[in-house]
N, CA and C atoms as an extended XYZ file, in Angstrom:
348
Properties=species:S:1:pos:R:3:atomname:S:1:resname:S:1:resid:I:1 pbc="F F F"
N      -168.359     -202.455       33.560 N   MET     1
C      -169.420     -203.049       33.038 CA  MET     1
C      -169.584     -204.476       33.729 C   MET     1
N      -170.749     -204.969       34.034 N   ARG     2
C      -171.068     -206.031       34.812 CA  ARG     2
C      -170.462     -207.308       33.855 C   ARG     2
N      -169.827     -208.381       34.316 N   PRO     3
C      -169.412     -209.485       33.642 CA  PRO     3
C      -170.555     -210.293       33.119 C   PRO     3
N      -170.448     -210.632       31.770 N   PRO     4
C      -171.492     -211.283       31.024 CA  PRO     4
C      -171.747     -212.708       31.602 C   PRO     4
N      -172.134     -212.838       32.822 N   PHE     5
C      -172.226     -214.122       33.402 CA  PHE     5
C      -173.426     -214.944       32.828 C   PHE     5
N      -174.424     -214.355       32.424 N   SER     6
C      -175.598     -214.919       31.770 CA  SER     6
C      -175.371     -215.559       30.509 C   SER     6
N      -174.507     -214.988       29.719 N   ILE     7
C      -174.081     -215.312       28.320 CA  ILE     7
C      -173.527     -216.570       28.754 C   ILE     7
N      -172.405     -216.787       29.625 N   CYS     8
C      -171.819     -217.937       29.818 CA  CYS     8
C      -172.717     -219.137       30.323 C   CYS     8
N      -173.618     -218.712       31.155 N   CYS     9
C      -174.445     -219.681       31.830 CA  CYS     9
C      -175.393     -220.359       30.582 C   CYS     9
N      -175.676     -219.377       29.749 N   ALA    10
C      -176.345     -220.027       28.566 CA  ALA    10
C      -175.648     -220.788       27.519 C   ALA    10
N      -174.464     -220.585       27.434 N   ARG    11
C      -173.515     -221.506       26.681 CA  ARG    11
C      -173.391     -222.788       27.291 C   ARG    11
N      -173.289     -222.857       28.698 N   LEU    12
C      -173.325     -224.018       29.326 CA  LEU    12
C      -174.673     -224.933       29.076 C   LEU    12
N      -175.669     -224.197       29.166 N   ARG    13
C      -176.903     -224.889       28.912 CA  ARG    13
C      -177.084     -225.527       27.361 C   ARG    13
N      -176.435     -224.757       26.561 N   LEU    14
C      -176.270     -225.273       25.081 CA  LEU    14
C      -175.616     -226.382       25.233 C   LEU    14
N      -174.341     -226.329       25.884 N   GLY    15
C      -173.518     -227.638       26.047 CA  GLY    15
C      -174.270     -228.628       26.482 C   GLY    15
N      -175.137     -228.595       27.663 N   TRP    16
C      -176.000     -229.658       27.978 CA  TRP    16
C      -177.023     -230.154       26.770 C   TRP    16
N      -177.307     -229.149       25.851 N   THR    17
C      -178.175     -229.659       24.821 CA  THR    17
C      -177.457     -230.485       23.846 C   THR    17
N      -176.089     -230.122       23.675 N   LEU    18
C      -175.221     -231.263       22.705 CA  LEU    18
C      -175.096     -232.524       23.459 C   LEU    18
N      -174.907     -232.345       24.715 N   ARG    19
C      -174.792     -233.639       25.555 CA  ARG    19
C      -176.145     -234.619       25.324 C   ARG    19
N      -177.298     -234.051       25.399 N   LYS    20
C      -178.501     -234.605       25.405 CA  LYS    20
C      -178.564     -235.232       23.953 C   LYS    20
N      -178.203     -234.593       22.982 N   HIS    21
C      -178.230     -234.708       21.406 CA  HIS    21
C      -177.429     -236.107       21.179 C   HIS    21
N      -176.114     -236.023       22.069 N   LEU    22
C      -175.276     -237.317       21.830 CA  LEU    22
C      -175.652     -238.373       22.782 C   LEU    22
N      -176.707     -238.413       23.394 N   SER    23
C      -177.348     -239.392       24.459 CA  SER    23
C      -176.063     -239.584       25.686 C   SER    23
N      -175.687     -238.564       26.095 N   VAL    24
C      -174.706     -238.546       27.281 CA  VAL    24
C      -175.340     -238.388       28.560 C   VAL    24
N      -175.168     -239.278       29.474 N   ASP    25
C      -175.573     -239.310       30.767 CA  ASP    25
C      -175.123     -237.910       31.336 C   ASP    25
N      -175.936     -237.321       32.173 N   SER    26
C      -175.531     -236.195       33.038 CA  SER    26
C      -174.462     -236.469       34.050 C   SER    26
N      -173.322     -235.836       34.136 N   PRO    27
C      -172.215     -236.306       34.914 CA  PRO    27
C      -172.799     -236.000       36.269 C   PRO    27
N      -172.295     -236.686       37.418 N   GLU    28
C      -172.696     -236.678       38.638 CA  GLU    28
C      -172.528     -235.366       39.123 C   GLU    28
N      -171.519     -234.407       38.752 N   ASN    29
C      -171.290     -233.122       39.244 CA  ASN    29
C      -171.400     -232.420       37.916 C   ASN    29
N      -172.511     -231.889       37.337 N   PRO    30
C      -172.645     -231.160       36.229 CA  PRO    30
C      -172.003     -229.901       36.020 C   PRO    30
N      -170.779     -229.626       36.400 N   VAL    31
C      -170.108     -228.362       36.101 CA  VAL    31
C      -169.532     -228.462       34.768 C   VAL    31
N      -169.074     -227.291       34.369 N   TRP    32
C      -168.505     -227.001       33.053 CA  TRP    32
C      -167.546     -228.315       32.454 C   TRP    32
N      -166.471     -228.568       33.390 N   GLY    33
C      -165.503     -229.405       33.110 CA  GLY    33
C      -165.870     -230.780       32.744 C   GLY    33
N      -166.781     -231.202       33.778 N   ALA    34
C      -167.449     -232.592       33.633 CA  ALA    34
C      -168.303     -232.695       32.502 C   ALA    34
N      -169.164     -231.706       32.335 N   VAL    35
C      -169.923     -231.689       31.161 CA  VAL    35
C      -169.033     -231.888       29.719 C   VAL    35
N      -168.131     -230.973       29.668 N   ILE    36
C      -167.229     -230.919       28.483 CA  ILE    36
C      -166.605     -232.220       28.190 C   ILE    36
N      -165.958     -232.836       29.486 N   ASN    37
C      -165.366     -234.210       29.263 CA  ASN    37
C      -166.208     -235.171       28.871 C   ASN    37
N      -167.361     -235.226       29.411 N   ALA    38
C      -168.344     -236.286       28.988 CA  ALA    38
C      -168.630     -236.335       27.756 C   ALA    38
N      -169.077     -235.304       27.198 N   ILE    39
C      -169.452     -234.878       25.641 CA  ILE    39
C      -168.130     -235.405       24.886 C   ILE    39
N      -166.875     -234.868       25.261 N   ASP    40
C      -165.846     -235.405       24.510 CA  ASP    40
C      -165.655     -236.764       24.374 C   ASP    40
N      -165.695     -237.447       25.447 N   SER    41
C      -165.764     -238.738       25.557 CA  SER    41
C      -166.597     -239.509       24.622 C   SER    41
N      -167.898     -239.014       24.705 N   ALA    42
C      -169.093     -239.658       23.675 CA  ALA    42
C      -168.669     -239.565       22.451 C   ALA    42
N      -168.158     -238.285       21.947 N   VAL    43
C      -167.954     -237.955       20.568 CA  VAL    43
C      -166.572     -239.252       20.138 C   VAL    43
N      -165.582     -239.222       20.948 N   LYS    44
C      -164.586     -240.227       20.602 CA  LYS    44
C      -165.174     -241.615       20.493 C   LYS    44
N      -166.083     -242.137       21.460 N   THR    45
C      -166.753     -243.366       21.434 CA  THR    45
C      -167.480     -243.530       20.160 C   THR    45
N      -168.500     -242.592       19.867 N   ALA    46
C      -169.198     -242.715       18.557 CA  ALA    46
C      -168.498     -242.725       17.399 C   ALA    46
N      -167.291     -241.889       17.043 N   ARG    47
C      -166.561     -241.664       16.127 CA  ARG    47
C      -165.899     -243.472       15.864 C   ARG    47
N      -165.387     -243.719       17.135 N   SER    48
C      -164.445     -245.184       17.091 CA  SER    48
C      -165.581     -246.160       16.732 C   SER    48
N      -166.935     -246.286       16.940 N   GLU    49
C      -167.971     -247.180       16.767 CA  GLU    49
C      -168.308     -246.998       15.438 C   GLU    49
N      -168.144     -245.811       14.649 N   GLY    50
C      -168.561     -245.691       13.294 CA  GLY    50
C      -170.123     -245.162       13.348 C   GLY    50
N      -170.618     -244.461       14.542 N   ARG    51
C      -171.822     -243.881       14.512 CA  ARG    51
C      -172.039     -242.555       14.007 C   ARG    51
N      -170.832     -241.907       14.032 N   ILE    52
C      -170.804     -240.555       13.486 CA  ILE    52
C      -169.346     -240.617       12.514 C   ILE    52
N      -169.677     -239.806       11.441 N   GLY    53
C      -168.363     -239.688       10.518 CA  GLY    53
C      -167.390     -238.778       11.102 C   GLY    53
N      -166.268     -238.698       10.246 N   GLU    54
C      -165.167     -237.689       10.611 CA  GLU    54
C      -165.522     -236.235       10.779 C   GLU    54
N      -166.506     -235.773        9.536 N   ASP    55
C      -166.838     -234.539        9.553 CA  ASP    55
C      -167.741     -234.199       10.704 C   ASP    55
N      -168.678     -234.843       11.070 N   THR    56
C      -169.561     -234.700       12.296 CA  THR    56
C      -168.778     -234.729       13.537 C   THR    56
N      -167.751     -235.650       13.630 N   ALA    57
C      -166.843     -235.536       14.979 CA  ALA    57
C      -166.110     -234.336       14.964 C   ALA    57
N      -165.662     -233.992       13.711 N   ALA    58
C      -164.855     -232.468       13.697 CA  ALA    58
C      -165.753     -231.340       14.236 C   ALA    58
N      -167.026     -231.316       13.855 N   SER    59
C      -167.871     -230.406       14.008 CA  SER    59
C      -168.250     -230.305       15.809 C   SER    59
N      -168.304     -231.385       16.280 N   TYR    60
C      -168.426     -231.576       17.523 CA  TYR    60
C      -167.174     -231.186       18.230 C   TYR    60
N      -166.087     -231.545       17.874 N   THR    61
C      -164.914     -231.280       18.767 CA  THR    61
C      -164.501     -229.694       18.503 C   THR    61
N      -164.925     -229.043       17.364 N   ASP    62
C      -165.016     -227.725       17.402 CA  ASP    62
C      -165.916     -226.935       18.314 C   ASP    62
N      -166.961     -227.653       18.640 N   LEU    63
C      -168.078     -226.916       19.462 CA  LEU    63
C      -167.449     -227.121       20.890 C   LEU    63
N      -166.738     -228.269       21.171 N   LEU    64
C      -166.201     -228.297       22.575 CA  LEU    64
C      -165.113     -227.466       22.755 C   LEU    64
N      -164.326     -227.223       21.811 N   SER    65
C      -163.280     -226.177       21.701 CA  SER    65
C      -163.796     -224.654       22.220 C   SER    65
N      -164.844     -224.433       21.510 N   ASP    66
C      -165.508     -223.205       21.745 CA  ASP    66
C      -165.895     -223.307       23.273 C   ASP    66
N      -166.662     -224.254       23.627 N   LEU    67
C      -167.088     -224.229       25.159 CA  LEU    67
C      -165.864     -224.252       26.109 C   LEU    67
N      -164.805     -224.779       25.796 N   ARG    68
C      -163.593     -224.608       26.524 CA  ARG    68
C      -162.952     -223.403       26.632 C   ARG    68
N      -162.983     -222.534       25.340 N   ILE    69
C      -162.335     -221.198       25.370 CA  ILE    69
C      -163.312     -220.570       26.410 C   ILE    69
N      -164.732     -220.454       26.348 N   ILE    70
C      -165.403     -219.792       27.060 CA  ILE    70
C      -165.281     -220.045       28.440 C   ILE    70
N      -165.148     -221.400       28.810 N   LYS    71
C      -164.874     -221.750       30.232 CA  LYS    71
C      -163.684     -221.091       30.739 C   LYS    71
N      -162.597     -221.197       30.000 N   ASN    72
C      -161.203     -220.775       30.496 CA  ASN    72
C      -160.946     -219.224       30.477 C   ASN    72
N      -161.533     -218.763       29.419 N   ALA    73
C      -161.225     -217.248       29.228 CA  ALA    73
C      -162.181     -216.424       29.958 C   ALA    73
N      -163.588     -216.599       29.923 N   TRP    74
C      -164.555     -215.874       30.451 CA  TRP    74
C      -165.117     -216.381       31.498 C   TRP    74
N      -165.519     -217.580       31.502 N   ARG    75
C      -166.545     -218.073       32.747 CA  ARG    75
C      -165.725     -218.255       34.076 C   ARG    75
N      -164.384     -218.741       34.103 N   ASN    76
C      -163.866     -218.902       35.335 CA  ASN    76
C      -163.428     -217.546       35.808 C   ASN    76
N      -162.817     -216.750       35.047 N   PRO    77
C      -162.527     -215.391       35.665 CA  PRO    77
C      -163.734     -214.568       36.023 C   PRO    77
N      -164.947     -214.781       35.555 N   THR    78
C      -166.294     -214.176       35.920 CA  THR    78
C      -166.693     -214.788       37.344 C   THR    78
N      -166.579     -216.141       37.308 N   MET    79
C      -167.177     -216.624       38.497 CA  MET    79
C      -166.227     -216.411       39.749 C   MET    79
N      -164.901     -216.454       39.548 N   HIS    80
C      -163.996     -216.242       40.557 CA  HIS    80
C      -163.531     -214.729       40.534 C   HIS    80
N      -163.995     -213.882       40.193 N   VAL    81
C      -164.095     -212.392       40.255 CA  VAL    81
C      -162.546     -211.869       40.019 C   VAL    81
N      -162.016     -212.346       38.869 N   LYS    82
C      -160.817     -211.871       38.578 CA  LYS    82
C      -160.598     -210.740       37.589 C   LYS    82
N      -161.869     -210.627       36.893 N   HIS    83
C      -161.813     -209.590       35.751 CA  HIS    83
C      -163.128     -208.882       35.671 C   HIS    83
N      -162.952     -207.772       35.271 N   SER    84
C      -164.344     -206.947       34.889 CA  SER    84
C      -164.124     -206.634       33.309 C   SER    84
N      -165.214     -206.503       32.625 N   TYR    85
C      -165.239     -206.691       31.146 CA  TYR    85
C      -165.805     -205.247       30.718 C   TYR    85
N      -165.051     -204.667       29.913 N   ASP    86
C      -165.559     -203.325       29.187 CA  ASP    86
C      -166.397     -203.782       27.950 C   ASP    86
N      -167.083     -202.716       27.341 N   GLU    87
C      -167.935     -202.760       26.282 CA  GLU    87
C      -167.363     -203.820       25.168 C   GLU    87
N      -166.208     -203.464       24.716 N   GLU    88
C      -165.549     -204.227       23.481 CA  GLU    88
C      -165.499     -205.655       23.867 C   GLU    88
N      -164.987     -205.951       24.964 N   LEU    89
C      -164.893     -207.647       25.452 CA  LEU    89
C      -166.259     -208.078       25.593 C   LEU    89
N      -167.191     -207.480       26.068 N   ALA    90
C      -168.548     -208.097       26.284 CA  ALA    90
C      -168.999     -208.205       24.740 C   ALA    90
N      -168.661     -207.314       23.758 N   LEU    91
C      -169.293     -207.564       22.416 CA  LEU    91
C      -168.729     -208.728       21.903 C   LEU    91
N      -167.392     -208.883       22.204 N   ASP    92
C      -166.532     -210.151       21.519 CA  ASP    92
C      -167.301     -211.288       21.960 C   ASP    92
N      -167.656     -211.363       23.389 N   ILE    93
C      -168.279     -212.563       23.930 CA  ILE    93
C      -169.562     -212.722       23.299 C   ILE    93
N      -170.362     -211.826       23.078 N   LEU    94
C      -171.717     -212.097       22.391 CA  LEU    94
C      -171.504     -212.543       20.988 C   LEU    94
N      -170.370     -211.930       20.287 N   ARG    95
C      -170.148     -212.337       18.704 CA  ARG    95
C      -169.787     -214.001       18.947 C   ARG    95
N      -168.910     -214.223       19.900 N   ALA    96
C      -168.402     -215.689       19.834 CA  ALA    96
C      -169.590     -216.511       20.263 C   ALA    96
N      -170.576     -216.047       21.094 N   THR    97
C      -171.910     -216.870       21.532 CA  THR    97
C      -172.821     -216.697       20.230 C   THR    97
N      -172.748     -215.861       19.320 N   ARG    98
C      -173.577     -216.162       18.221 CA  ARG    98
C      -173.119     -216.982       17.068 C   ARG    98
N      -171.897     -217.152       17.118 N   ARG    99
C      -171.036     -217.976       16.157 CA  ARG    99
C      -171.263     -219.579       16.758 C   ARG    99
N      -171.113     -219.534       18.075 N   PHE   100
C      -171.198     -220.749       18.594 CA  PHE   100
C      -172.518     -221.422       18.372 C   PHE   100
N      -173.777     -220.627       18.734 N   LEU   101
C      -175.177     -220.992       18.427 CA  LEU   101
C      -175.326     -221.377       16.978 C   LEU   101
N      -174.723     -220.831       15.967 N   GLN   102
C      -174.846     -221.052       14.773 CA  GLN   102
C      -174.427     -222.426       14.393 C   GLN   102
N      -172.930     -222.682       14.898 N   ASP   103
C      -172.409     -223.996       14.719 CA  ASP   103
C      -173.288     -224.956       15.521 C   ASP   103
N      -173.705     -224.684       16.567 N   LEU   104
C      -174.462     -225.821       17.434 CA  LEU   104
C      -175.891     -226.077       16.673 C   LEU   104
N      -176.468     -225.193       16.042 N   ALA   105
C      -177.693     -225.512       15.133 CA  ALA   105
C      -177.343     -226.431       14.081 C   ALA   105
N      -176.232     -226.103       13.404 N   LYS   106
C      -175.793     -227.105       12.354 CA  LYS   106
C      -175.555     -228.386       12.813 C   LYS   106
N      -174.789     -228.460       13.898 N   ALA   107
C      -174.382     -229.867       14.531 CA  ALA   107
C      -175.383     -230.749       14.953 C   ALA   107
N      -176.723     -230.039       15.506 N   LEU   108
C      -177.729     -230.734       15.862 CA  LEU   108
C      -178.674     -231.365       14.965 C   LEU   108
N      -178.413     -230.745       13.631 N   HIS   109
C      -179.093     -231.270       12.525 CA  HIS   109
C      -178.450     -232.653       11.882 C   HIS   109
N      -177.405     -232.979       12.490 N   LYS   110
C      -176.644     -234.058       11.992 CA  LYS   110
C      -176.995     -235.421       12.617 C   LYS   110
N      -177.462     -236.341       11.932 N   PRO   111
C      -177.827     -237.524       12.657 CA  PRO   111
C      -176.771     -238.339       13.373 C   PRO   111
N      -177.185     -239.160       14.390 N   ILE   112
C      -176.231     -240.021       15.006 CA  ILE   112
C      -176.971     -241.625       15.010 C   ILE   112
N      -176.099     -242.347       14.602 N   ALA   113
C      -176.663     -243.763       14.565 CA  ALA   113
C      -176.748     -244.264       16.009 C   ALA   113
N      -177.672     -245.265       16.183 N   ALA   114
C      -178.086     -245.662       17.572 CA  ALA   114
C      -176.789     -246.630       17.804 C   ALA   114
N      -176.781     -246.891       19.148 N   ASN   115
C      -175.708     -247.677       19.737 CA  ASN   115
C      -176.111     -249.113       19.420 C   ASN   115
N      -175.077     -249.808       19.105 N   THR   116
C      -175.446     -251.335       18.743 CA  THR   116
C      -174.889     -252.067       19.895 C   THR   116
């Protein structure tokens, strides 16, 4: 089966949506690791400045964990042609993507206080 590259790319785009939601500038080199690290830094800063609460920060941290899992478990091997995926694994990726989308939709409804 062809690797589910398009699903991985879609999830990176959703990571960019989260980046924009948090008002994080695009990294100079917008690859997965740089985007994830920029979002992680923004979440930590917003939490320390009191612009987001602990629950909101935890939900963003969970989303970042999901992105890291996708990057390390599926995206990297797909891009670097280390693995081929069978139907069962492709369905696992699809289910994980569905859960990620649901979590992201919830997170995007949480307000963020403006920088002061």
